[in-house]
C-alpha positions as CSV (number, residue, x, y, z in Angstrom):
1,M,-20.9,-7.4,34.4
2,S,-19.5,-4.5,36.4
3,L,-21.4,-2.8,39.2
4,L,-21.1,0.5,37.4
5,Y,-23.0,-1.0,34.4
6,F,-26.0,-1.9,36.7
7,I,-25.9,1.5,38.5
8,S,-26.0,3.3,35.1
9,C,-28.9,1.3,33.9
10,I,-30.9,1.7,37.1
11,L,-30.4,5.5,37.1
12,L,-31.5,5.7,33.5
13,L,-34.5,3.5,34.1
14,S,-35.7,4.8,37.5
15,S,-39.3,4.3,36.5
16,T,-38.8,0.8,35.2
17,P,-38.1,-2.3,37.4
18,P,-34.4,-3.3,36.7
19,R,-33.8,-6.4,34.7
20,S,-30.5,-8.2,33.9
21,I,-29.2,-8.2,30.4
22,P,-27.3,-11.1,28.7
23,E,-23.8,-11.7,30.1
24,E,-21.1,-9.5,28.6
25,G,-18.5,-12.1,27.4
26,R,-18.0,-10.9,23.9
27,S,-14.7,-10.1,22.2
28,F,-14.6,-7.1,19.9
29,P,-12.2,-6.0,17.1
30,T,-9.9,-3.2,18.1
31,I,-9.5,0.3,16.6
32,R,-6.3,-0.9,15.0
33,D,-8.3,-3.7,13.3
34,L,-10.5,-1.0,11.9
35,D,-7.5,1.0,10.7
36,R,-6.3,-2.0,8.7
37,M,-9.8,-2.5,7.3
38,V,-10.0,1.2,6.2
39,D,-6.7,0.9,4.5
40,K,-7.8,-2.2,2.6
41,S,-11.4,-1.0,1.9
42,E,-10.7,-0.8,-1.9
43,D,-10.1,-4.5,-2.0
44,Y,-13.6,-5.2,-0.6
45,E,-15.1,-2.7,-3.0
46,R,-13.6,-4.6,-5.9
47,R,-15.0,-7.8,-4.6
48,R,-18.5,-6.2,-4.4
49,L,-18.2,-5.2,-8.1
50,A,-16.8,-8.5,-9.2
51,G,-20.0,-9.7,-10.8
52,L,-20.9,-6.5,-12.7
53,D,-19.1,-7.4,-16.0
54,S,-21.0,-10.7,-16.3
55,L,-24.3,-9.0,-15.5
56,R,-23.7,-6.3,-18.0
57,A,-22.8,-8.9,-20.6
58,L,-26.1,-10.6,-19.9
59,E,-27.9,-7.3,-20.2
60,R,-26.6,-6.9,-23.8
61,V,-27.7,-10.3,-24.9
62,K,-31.0,-10.8,-23.0
63,S,-34.2,-9.3,-24.6
64,D,-37.1,-10.8,-22.6
65,E,-38.5,-8.6,-19.8
66,E,-38.3,-11.2,-17.1
67,S,-34.6,-11.8,-17.5
68,L,-33.9,-8.1,-17.9
69,Y,-35.8,-7.4,-14.7
70,I,-33.7,-9.9,-12.8
71,I,-30.5,-8.5,-14.2
72,Y,-31.5,-4.9,-13.5
73,S,-32.4,-5.8,-9.9
74,D,-29.1,-7.6,-9.4
75,I,-27.1,-4.7,-10.7
76,C,-29.1,-2.3,-8.6
77,S,-28.3,-4.4,-5.5
78,I,-24.6,-4.3,-6.2
79,Y,-24.7,-0.5,-6.6
80,D,-27.0,0.0,-3.6
81,R,-25.2,2.1,-0.9
82,Y,-22.2,2.1,-3.2
83,Q,-23.0,4.4,-6.1
84,T,-26.4,6.0,-5.9
85,D,-26.5,7.4,-9.5
86,S,-26.0,4.0,-11.0
87,A,-28.3,2.3,-8.6
88,L,-31.0,4.8,-9.4
89,I,-30.7,4.2,-13.1
90,Y,-31.0,0.4,-12.8
91,A,-33.8,0.7,-10.2
92,K,-35.8,2.8,-12.8
93,K,-35.0,0.2,-15.4
94,A,-36.3,-2.6,-13.1
95,V,-39.5,-0.6,-12.5
96,R,-40.0,-0.2,-16.3
97,M,-39.4,-4.0,-16.9
98,A,-41.8,-4.9,-14.0
99,S,-44.5,-2.7,-15.5
100,R,-44.2,-4.6,-18.8
101,L,-44.6,-8.0,-17.3
102,K,-48.0,-9.8,-17.2
103,D,-50.2,-8.8,-14.3
104,N,-50.1,-11.7,-11.9
105,E,-49.1,-12.3,-8.3
106,M,-45.4,-12.9,-9.0
107,N,-45.0,-9.9,-11.2
108,R,-46.9,-7.6,-8.7
109,S,-44.4,-8.7,-6.2
110,R,-41.6,-7.8,-8.6
111,M,-43.1,-4.3,-9.0
112,T,-43.3,-3.9,-5.3
113,R,-39.6,-4.8,-4.9
114,A,-38.6,-2.5,-7.8
115,L,-40.5,0.4,-6.4
116,T,-38.9,-0.2,-3.0
117,M,-35.4,-0.2,-4.5
118,L,-36.2,3.0,-6.4
119,G,-37.6,4.7,-3.3
120,K,-34.5,3.7,-1.4
121,Q,-32.2,5.3,-4.0
122,F,-34.2,8.5,-4.0
123,E,-33.9,8.6,-0.2
124,T,-30.1,8.0,-0.3
125,A,-29.8,10.8,-2.8
126,G,-31.8,13.2,-0.5
127,M,-34.8,13.3,-2.9
128,H,-37.4,12.8,-0.1
129,N,-40.5,13.9,-2.0
130,E,-39.6,11.5,-4.9
131,A,-38.9,8.7,-2.4
132,L,-42.3,9.2,-0.7
133,E,-44.1,9.4,-4.0
134,T,-42.4,6.2,-5.2
135,L,-43.2,4.3,-2.0
136,G,-46.8,5.5,-2.2
137,Q,-47.2,3.7,-5.5
138,I,-46.8,0.3,-3.8
139,D,-50.0,-1.7,-3.7
140,R,-50.4,-2.5,0.0
141,H,-53.2,-4.9,-0.6
142,T,-51.2,-7.3,-2.8
143,A,-47.7,-6.8,-1.2
144,T,-46.4,-9.5,1.1
145,A,-45.6,-8.9,4.8
146,E,-41.9,-9.0,4.0
147,E,-42.2,-6.5,1.2
148,M,-44.3,-4.1,3.3
149,T,-41.8,-4.4,6.1
150,S,-39.0,-3.3,3.7
151,A,-41.2,-0.4,2.4
152,Y,-42.2,0.8,5.9
153,N,-38.5,0.7,7.0
154,F,-37.7,3.1,4.1
155,Y,-40.5,5.3,5.1
156,I,-38.9,5.5,8.5
157,F,-35.5,6.3,6.9
158,V,-37.1,9.1,4.9
159,Y,-38.8,10.7,7.9
160,E,-35.7,10.4,10.0
161,S,-33.7,12.2,7.3
162,L,-36.4,14.9,7.1
163,K,-36.2,15.2,10.9
164,S,-32.4,15.6,10.9
165,Q,-32.6,18.4,8.4
166,C,-35.5,20.2,9.8
167,L,-34.8,23.7,11.0
168,D,-38.4,24.3,12.4
169,P,-38.6,22.9,16.0
170,D,-42.5,22.9,15.7
171,A,-42.3,20.4,12.8
172,I,-40.2,17.8,14.5
173,P,-43.0,16.3,16.5
174,Q,-44.9,15.6,13.3
175,Y,-41.9,13.7,11.9
176,D,-41.6,11.8,15.2
177,R,-45.2,10.7,14.9
178,Q,-44.7,9.5,11.4
179,I,-41.6,7.5,12.4
180,E,-43.5,6.0,15.3
181,N,-46.5,5.1,13.1
182,Y,-44.4,3.4,10.6
183,K,-42.5,1.4,13.3
184,D,-45.9,0.3,14.5
185,S,-46.8,-0.6,10.9
186,V,-43.6,-2.7,10.7
187,L,-44.5,-4.6,13.9
188,R,-48.1,-5.1,12.6
189,V,-47.0,-6.9,9.5
190,S,-43.8,-8.5,11.0
191,P,-44.6,-8.9,14.8
192,G,-41.3,-10.7,15.5
193,R,-39.0,-8.1,13.9
194,V,-36.3,-7.8,16.6
195,V,-34.6,-4.6,15.4
196,T,-37.8,-2.6,15.4
197,L,-39.0,-4.1,18.7
198,S,-35.6,-3.1,20.2
199,E,-35.9,0.4,18.7
200,K,-39.4,0.8,20.2
201,R,-38.2,-0.2,23.7
202,L,-35.3,2.2,23.3
203,D,-37.7,5.0,22.4
204,T,-39.5,4.4,25.7
205,G,-36.3,4.5,27.6
206,D,-36.2,0.8,28.3
207,C,-32.5,0.3,27.4
208,L,-32.1,-3.0,29.2
209,G,-35.1,-4.4,27.4
210,A,-33.8,-3.2,24.1
211,L,-30.5,-5.0,24.7
212,E,-32.2,-8.2,25.8
213,L,-34.0,-8.3,22.5
214,L,-31.0,-7.2,20.3
215,L,-28.0,-9.0,21.7
216,P,-29.1,-12.6,20.8
217,L,-29.6,-11.4,17.2
218,Y,-26.2,-9.7,17.3
219,D,-24.5,-12.9,18.6
220,T,-26.0,-15.0,15.8
221,T,-25.2,-12.6,13.0
222,D,-21.8,-12.8,11.3
223,I,-19.8,-9.6,11.0
224,S,-19.6,-10.0,7.2
225,S,-23.4,-10.0,6.9
226,A,-25.0,-6.9,5.4
227,R,-27.4,-6.8,8.4
228,M,-24.6,-6.6,11.0
229,G,-23.9,-2.9,10.3
230,S,-27.4,-1.7,11.3
231,I,-27.6,-4.2,14.2
232,A,-24.3,-3.2,15.8
233,L,-25.2,0.5,15.2
234,L,-28.4,0.1,17.1
235,A,-26.5,-1.7,19.9
236,A,-24.1,1.3,20.0
237,D,-27.1,3.7,20.2
238,I,-28.4,1.8,23.2
239,H,-25.1,1.9,25.0
240,F,-24.7,5.6,24.3
241,R,-28.1,6.1,25.8
242,M,-26.9,4.2,28.9
243,G,-23.8,6.3,29.2
244,L,-21.4,3.4,28.4
245,K,-19.2,5.1,25.8
246,Q,-16.5,2.5,25.6
247,E,-19.0,-0.3,25.0
248,A,-20.8,1.9,22.4
249,R,-17.5,2.5,20.7
250,N,-16.9,-1.2,20.4
251,Y,-20.2,-1.7,18.6
252,L,-19.4,1.2,16.3
253,I,-16.2,-0.5,15.3
254,V,-18.1,-3.7,14.5
255,S,-20.6,-1.8,12.5
256,A,-17.9,0.1,10.6
257,I,-16.0,-3.1,9.8
258,S,-19.1,-4.8,8.6
259,D,-19.9,-1.9,6.3
260,I,-16.3,-2.0,4.8
261,L,-16.5,-5.8,4.4
262,N,-19.7,-5.3,2.4
263,G,-18.1,-2.6,0.2
264,K,-20.6,0.1,1.3
265,K,-19.9,3.8,0.8
266,E,-23.1,5.1,2.4
267,Y,-22.9,4.4,6.1
268,I,-23.1,6.0,9.6
269,A,-20.8,4.1,12.0
270,L,-17.4,5.3,10.7
271,R,-18.6,8.9,10.7
272,R,-19.9,8.7,14.3
273,L,-16.8,6.9,15.4
274,G,-14.7,9.7,13.9
275,I,-16.8,12.3,15.9
276,E,-16.4,10.3,19.2
277,L,-12.6,10.0,18.6
278,Y,-12.5,13.8,18.1
279,K,-14.2,14.3,21.4
280,E,-11.7,11.9,23.0
281,G,-8.8,13.9,21.5
282,D,-7.6,11.3,18.9
283,I,-7.6,14.0,16.2
284,T,-5.5,12.2,13.6
285,R,-7.7,9.1,13.5
286,A,-10.8,11.2,13.6
287,Y,-9.7,13.2,10.6
288,K,-8.8,10.0,8.8
289,Y,-12.3,8.5,9.4
290,L,-14.3,11.6,8.6
291,S,-12.2,12.3,5.5
292,K,-12.9,8.7,4.2
293,S,-16.6,9.1,5.2
294,L,-16.9,12.3,3.1
295,K,-15.0,10.8,0.2
296,D,-17.2,7.7,0.2
297,A,-20.4,9.7,0.6
298,T,-19.4,12.0,-2.3
299,F,-18.6,9.0,-4.5
300,C,-21.9,7.4,-3.5
301,N,-23.7,10.8,-4.0
302,A,-25.4,10.4,-0.6
303,R,-26.3,14.0,-0.2
304,I,-27.7,13.7,3.3
305,K,-24.5,12.1,4.6
306,I,-22.4,14.8,2.9
307,D,-24.4,17.5,4.6
308,E,-23.9,15.7,7.9
309,I,-20.2,15.2,7.5
310,V,-19.0,18.5,6.1
311,P,-19.6,20.7,9.1
312,M,-17.9,18.3,11.5
313,L,-15.1,17.5,9.2
314,S,-14.4,21.3,8.9
315,I,-14.1,21.5,12.7
316,V,-11.9,18.3,12.9
317,E,-9.8,19.6,10.0
318,D,-9.1,22.8,11.9
319,A,-8.1,20.8,15.0
320,Y,-6.0,18.5,12.8
321,S,-4.2,21.5,11.3
322,E,-3.7,23.0,14.8
323,Q,-2.4,19.6,16.0
324,K,0.0,19.5,13.1
325,E,1.1,23.0,13.8
326,M,1.6,22.2,17.4
327,I,3.6,19.1,16.6
328,W,5.7,21.2,14.3
329,N,6.3,23.7,17.0
330,I,7.2,20.9,19.4
331,V,9.7,19.6,16.8
332,V,11.2,23.1,16.3
333,L,11.4,23.6,20.1
334,S,12.9,20.1,20.4
335,L,15.5,21.0,17.8
336,V,16.3,24.2,19.6
337,V,16.7,22.4,22.9
338,V,18.8,19.7,21.3
339,S,20.9,22.3,19.6
340,L,21.5,24.0,23.0
341,L,22.3,20.7,24.5
342,V,24.7,19.9,21.7
343,L,26.3,23.4,22.1
344,A,26.7,22.8,25.9
345,L,28.1,19.4,25.2
346,M,30.6,20.8,22.8
347,V,31.7,23.4,25.4
348,L,32.1,20.6,28.0
349,I,34.0,18.5,25.4
350,Q,36.2,21.4,24.6
351,R,37.0,22.0,28.3
352,E,37.7,18.3,28.7
353,R,39.8,18.3,25.6
354,K,41.9,21.1,27.0
355,E,42.4,19.3,30.3
356,K,43.5,16.1,28.6
357,Q,45.0,17.5,25.4
358,V,48.1,15.4,25.3
359,Y,46.3,12.1,26.0
360,A,43.5,12.9,23.5
361,Q,45.9,13.8,20.8
362,L,47.9,10.6,21.3
363,S,44.7,8.6,21.4
364,R,43.4,10.2,18.2
365,K,46.6,9.8,16.4
366,L,46.9,6.2,17.5
367,R,43.4,5.5,16.3
368,Q,43.9,7.3,13.0
369,A,47.2,5.5,12.6
370,R,45.6,2.1,13.3
371,E,42.8,2.8,10.8
372,L,45.3,4.0,8.2
373,Q,47.4,1.0,8.9
374,E,44.5,-1.4,8.4
375,E,43.5,0.3,5.2
376,T,47.0,0.5,4.0
377,T,47.7,-3.1,5.0
378,A,44.7,-4.3,2.9
379,Q,45.8,-2.2,-0.1
380,V,49.5,-3.3,0.3
381,R,48.5,-6.9,0.7
382,E,46.6,-6.9,-2.6
383,A,49.2,-4.8,-4.3
384,S,52.0,-7.0,-3.0
385,N,50.2,-10.1,-4.2
386,I,49.7,-8.6,-7.6
387,K,53.2,-7.3,-7.8
388,D,54.8,-10.5,-6.6
389,T,52.8,-12.5,-9.1
390,Y,53.5,-10.2,-12.0
391,I,57.2,-9.6,-11.1
392,T,57.7,-13.4,-10.9
393,G,55.8,-13.9,-14.1
394,L,57.6,-11.0,-15.8
395,M,61.1,-12.4,-14.8
396,L,60.2,-15.8,-16.0
397,E,58.8,-14.4,-19.2
398,C,61.9,-12.2,-19.7
399,I,64.2,-15.2,-19.2
400,H,62.0,-17.1,-21.7
401,R,62.1,-14.2,-24.2
402,I,66.0,-13.9,-23.8
403,E,66.4,-17.6,-24.5
404,S,64.0,-17.4,-27.4
405,L,65.8,-14.4,-28.9
406,D,69.2,-16.2,-28.4
407,N,67.8,-19.2,-30.2
408,Y,66.5,-16.9,-33.0
409,R,69.9,-15.2,-33.2
410,Q,71.8,-18.5,-33.4
411,N,69.4,-19.6,-36.1
412,L,70.0,-16.4,-38.1
413,N,73.8,-16.8,-37.6
414,R,73.7,-20.4,-38.9
415,M,71.8,-19.2,-42.0
416,A,74.3,-16.4,-42.5
417,L,77.4,-18.7,-42.2
418,A,75.7,-21.1,-44.6
419,G,75.2,-18.3,-47.1
420,E,71.4,-18.7,-47.1
421,M,70.9,-15.1,-47.8
422,R,67.4,-15.5,-49.3
423,G,66.2,-17.4,-46.3
424,L,67.9,-14.9,-44.0
425,Q,66.2,-12.0,-45.8
426,K,62.8,-13.8,-45.6
427,E,63.2,-14.3,-41.8
428,L,64.1,-10.7,-41.3
429,K,61.1,-9.4,-43.3
430,S,58.6,-11.7,-41.6
431,K,56.6,-10.5,-38.6
432,A,55.5,-13.9,-37.5
433,V,58.1,-14.1,-34.7
434,V,57.0,-10.8,-33.4
435,E,53.3,-11.7,-33.5
436,Q,54.1,-15.0,-31.9
437,E,55.9,-13.2,-29.1
438,W,53.0,-10.8,-28.6
439,D,50.5,-13.7,-28.5
440,S,52.8,-15.4,-25.9
441,F,52.9,-12.2,-23.9
442,Y,49.1,-11.8,-23.9
443,N,48.7,-15.5,-23.0
444,V,51.0,-15.1,-20.0
445,F,49.2,-11.9,-19.0
446,D,45.8,-13.6,-19.2
447,K,46.9,-16.6,-17.2
448,T,48.7,-14.5,-14.6
449,F,45.7,-12.1,-14.2
450,L,43.1,-14.8,-14.0
451,S,45.3,-16.6,-11.3
452,L,44.9,-13.4,-9.3
453,F,41.3,-12.7,-10.2
454,P,39.8,-16.1,-11.0
455,D,36.2,-14.8,-11.0
456,F,36.9,-11.6,-12.9
457,I,34.8,-12.5,-16.0
458,V,31.8,-13.6,-13.8
459,D,32.1,-10.5,-11.6
460,F,32.5,-8.2,-14.7
461,N,29.3,-9.7,-16.3
462,R,27.4,-9.1,-13.0
463,L,28.1,-5.3,-13.5
464,M,26.6,-5.4,-17.1
465,K,23.2,-5.6,-18.6
466,D,22.4,-8.7,-20.6
467,S,23.3,-6.9,-23.8
468,G,26.7,-6.0,-22.5
469,K,27.8,-9.3,-21.0
470,I,30.9,-11.0,-22.6
471,T,30.4,-14.7,-23.1
472,N,32.8,-15.5,-26.0
473,C,35.9,-16.1,-23.8
474,T,38.1,-19.1,-24.2
475,R,38.8,-20.8,-20.9
476,G,41.9,-19.3,-19.3
477,S,42.1,-16.3,-21.6
478,L,40.6,-12.8,-22.0
479,T,39.3,-10.9,-25.0
480,Q,41.0,-7.7,-26.0
481,E,38.0,-5.8,-24.4
482,L,38.4,-7.7,-21.2
483,R,42.2,-7.1,-21.2
484,T,41.4,-3.3,-21.3
485,F,39.3,-3.6,-18.1
486,A,41.9,-6.0,-16.5
487,L,44.5,-3.3,-16.9
488,V,42.0,-0.8,-15.4
489,R,41.5,-3.1,-12.4
490,L,45.3,-3.3,-12.0
491,G,45.4,0.5,-11.6
492,I,46.3,1.5,-15.1
493,S,43.6,4.1,-15.9
494,S,45.3,6.0,-18.7
495,S,43.8,5.1,-22.1
496,E,47.1,6.0,-23.7
497,K,49.1,3.5,-21.6
498,I,46.4,0.8,-22.2
499,A,46.6,1.4,-25.9
500,T,50.4,1.0,-25.9
501,L,50.2,-2.3,-23.9
502,L,47.5,-3.7,-26.1
503,R,48.7,-2.3,-29.4
504,Y,45.4,-0.5,-30.1
505,S,44.7,3.1,-30.9
506,R,43.5,5.4,-28.2
507,S,40.2,5.8,-29.9
508,T,39.6,2.1,-29.8
509,I,40.3,1.9,-26.1
510,Y,38.1,4.9,-25.5
511,N,35.3,3.2,-27.5
512,Y,35.7,0.0,-25.4
513,R,35.3,2.0,-22.2
514,S,32.4,4.1,-23.4
515,K,30.5,1.1,-24.7
516,A,31.0,-0.9,-21.5
517,R,29.9,2.1,-19.4
518,A,26.7,2.5,-21.5
519,N,25.9,-1.2,-21.1
520,A,26.6,-1.2,-17.3
521,L,23.8,-1.6,-14.8
522,N,25.2,1.6,-13.0
523,P,27.0,3.6,-15.7
524,A,28.0,6.4,-13.3
525,T,29.9,4.1,-10.9
526,F,30.9,1.4,-13.4
527,E,34.7,1.8,-13.1
528,D,34.5,2.3,-9.3
529,D,32.5,-0.9,-9.1
530,L,35.1,-2.6,-11.3
531,M,37.9,-1.6,-8.9
532,K,35.9,-3.4,-6.1
533,I,36.3,-6.8,-7.8
534,Q,38.3,-8.9,-5.3
535,S,41.5,-10.8,-5.9
536,I,42.2,-14.1,-4.2
């Protein structure tokens, strides 16, 4: 523990003999941890509401008062500090069910708990008179110590709320007396209640004594416990009283995270932390925390919290707007400065360019020539590969066609010399030879093209939706539709030329291209993507 810590405590407790507090060896979550929790708060709210559907299903099928009382109490507990309107409805239902049950010790205890739940919801909604009236209906003679402790605590909450809203300074001491009396009542029925004992010591200015009582309870309470929110909040109050703002902020973070883990929407720590961050100049985070606090309080219908948050949020919102405006002005100023720097740099570059004009021009031309050469070399390499392959194939195919035509001529000549005029006439009328030659031509075209683009069919289908993929190809050959796009890939983009080469009408070729574009994954860039299919 630092020397400053002791000095602060001694100055605050000058009338009380100094005592040591438990050793400060604790680790705390950081403000960034809280940021992440705030962003994920809806996940924890969903977990809180996870059991509602099953309880509502039971509510529809159960008819006996005892079961319904338990169901209403459970639903009210889920909605407590989450959605006050719904919690209030089920608290009233629990009171009605408790009133119908047989008058015995167990059911009187149920009535006490139901009235306490109802009073708590009235207090959260800011209905102080109704809360006091409801709590006044509790039979103090039959209630257990635990039940009265809970009731007295809610009395304290009511009078603290009344005190915070009081505009008459003369009435505040009356509320202070009521709060003090009910704290004494809590200790009378539950003498070992650590939180209340710690609050009593804090009220007398004994901060060290309050911490001595509270910190062991803090150390043994898990952050996911519903109790941790109030325990850590009290620890923060004690440290604020001692002037230790950083330590107090650490406990506020713990309290806020605990509230989020329990899916609460009616809480104090996040709001107070937002105010402290505003004082420290962290406007963005303060605005985020206060905005969430107001949103949650409005959802919960916690009117007191709304009244407490709105004025401060208005101040923070103004500061946040000013900060955004200032940041925008800084951005504009930065852009102006950068523009001036760019302008100055351009002047310097221009001067440098004039001084070294010859060398710069040569360098630029050389660089452009190199880039153009690389681009051209790649294009020429592919074009050369394609042309060499097709020229070689074309020459071989022409030689084959010439030999085939010579054979055909010799055959017709033999028939003519033999006087087989009928057979000669039949051969001349038949288109079988022509069709055979076209089939041979397409076969050579397919094989030659696929030797250059072996993955063309696979790459083509990758560009298409499932409905447009072509899967009916024979190995080593192309369909007429694929031949259309093979010619496009080879650089023949004219539908008229493609129609001539494939012996189709222009409308058929146009339909092929339109249909493929409509079934493409990216219709607007389909043919550009097609041209990017690589050759070997």
